[in-house]
Rosetta silent file (secondary structure, phi, psi, omega in degrees, C-alpha in Angstrom):
SEQUENCE: MVSDAVLLSELPALADHFVAARLMHFPYADNDAAMEWILEPDEEDQRR
SCORE:     score description
SCORE:     0.000 S_00000001
   1 L     0.000  136.736  179.517  148.840  109.435   96.168 S_00000001
   2 E  -115.341  117.608 -177.724  150.917  110.392   99.169 S_00000001
   3 L  -167.946  155.940  174.948  151.658  107.595  101.620 S_00000001
   4 L   -93.928    4.503 -178.626  154.511  105.690  103.234 S_00000001
   5 L   -69.547  125.366 -177.823  152.864  102.339  102.385 S_00000001
   6 H   -63.423  -39.042 -178.983  155.307  100.155  100.432 S_00000001
   7 H   -57.616  -35.494 -177.848  152.504   98.435   98.525 S_00000001
   8 H   -68.878  -17.881  177.662  151.424  101.747   97.005 S_00000001
   9 H   -68.379  -20.165  177.671  154.792  102.155   95.314 S_00000001
  10 H   -91.780   -9.734 -175.938  153.696   99.344   92.956 S_00000001
  11 H   -58.736  -43.418 -179.314  150.279  100.877   92.255 S_00000001
  12 H   -58.082  -42.413  179.909  151.301  102.957   89.196 S_00000001
  13 H   -66.326  -39.040  178.954  152.610   99.893   87.336 S_00000001
  14 H   -68.607  -46.592 -177.709  149.518   97.872   88.212 S_00000001
  15 H   -66.235  -28.396 -179.768  147.037  100.606   87.331 S_00000001
  16 L   -57.569  -26.515  179.689  148.771  101.214   84.006 S_00000001
  17 L   -76.716  -17.894 -171.792  147.280   97.942   82.791 S_00000001
  18 L  -117.090  -27.468 -174.883  143.715   99.059   83.507 S_00000001
  19 L  -135.573  159.453  177.542  143.381  102.827   83.152 S_00000001
  20 L  -103.233   55.153  179.800  144.825  105.671   81.122 S_00000001
  21 L  -118.191  152.892  174.197  145.625  107.831   84.121 S_00000001
  22 L   -87.781  122.343  177.968  148.899  109.184   85.393 S_00000001
  23 L  -125.110  141.034  178.864  149.619  107.730   88.814 S_00000001
  24 L  -145.681  140.827  177.894  152.643  108.374   90.950 S_00000001
  25 L  -101.582  132.178  176.130  153.527  107.313   94.481 S_00000001
  26 E  -125.559  135.344  171.332  155.172  109.832   96.803 S_00000001
  27 L   -60.387  152.465 -177.014  156.314  109.186  100.381 S_00000001
  28 H   -55.688  -34.717 -179.398  154.325  111.271  102.854 S_00000001
  29 H   -66.144  -18.584 -179.568  157.383  113.431  103.511 S_00000001
  30 H   -99.464   32.029 -178.301  157.365  114.468   99.826 S_00000001
  31 H   -56.243  -39.806  179.780  153.890  115.988   99.934 S_00000001
  32 H   -64.012  -41.722  177.777  155.146  119.249   98.396 S_00000001
  33 H   -64.128  -36.889  178.304  156.712  117.385   95.466 S_00000001
  34 H   -63.643  -42.027  179.632  153.433  115.499   94.985 S_00000001
  35 H   -65.363  -39.276  177.026  151.504  118.762   94.810 S_00000001
  36 H   -63.804  -43.675 -178.217  153.950  120.148   92.213 S_00000001
  37 H   -62.639  -43.957 -175.702  153.674  116.946   90.136 S_00000001
  38 H   -66.873  -25.906 -179.218  149.885  116.913   90.134 S_00000001
  39 H   -86.958  -11.516  178.096  149.778  120.500   88.880 S_00000001
  40 L   -71.172  136.558  176.490  152.156  119.850   85.956 S_00000001
  41 L   -68.644  144.252  177.553  150.361  119.503   82.619 S_00000001
  42 L   -74.383  137.284 -179.558  150.509  116.051   81.074 S_00000001
  43 H   -58.651  -38.559  179.940  152.612  115.902   77.890 S_00000001
  44 H   -66.227  -37.727  177.918  149.824  114.012   76.109 S_00000001
  45 H   -64.135  -33.083 -178.862  147.282  116.678   77.086 S_00000001
  46 H   -70.275  -25.524  179.668  149.532  119.339   75.570 S_00000001
  47 H   -77.720  -15.245 -176.647  149.472  117.550   72.193 S_00000001
  48 L   -82.356    0.000    0.000  145.658  117.748   71.973 S_00000001
């Protein structure tokens, strides 16, 4: 998720309790870094 909302920076820790998804918060200015991160393969997926 790309946003400058401070609350969203806590979302990955909260969601970790409920889902098995990778979540990461990026400030809006880091949109390019967010796109690179989302395209990286997950280490767990590589083990399957």
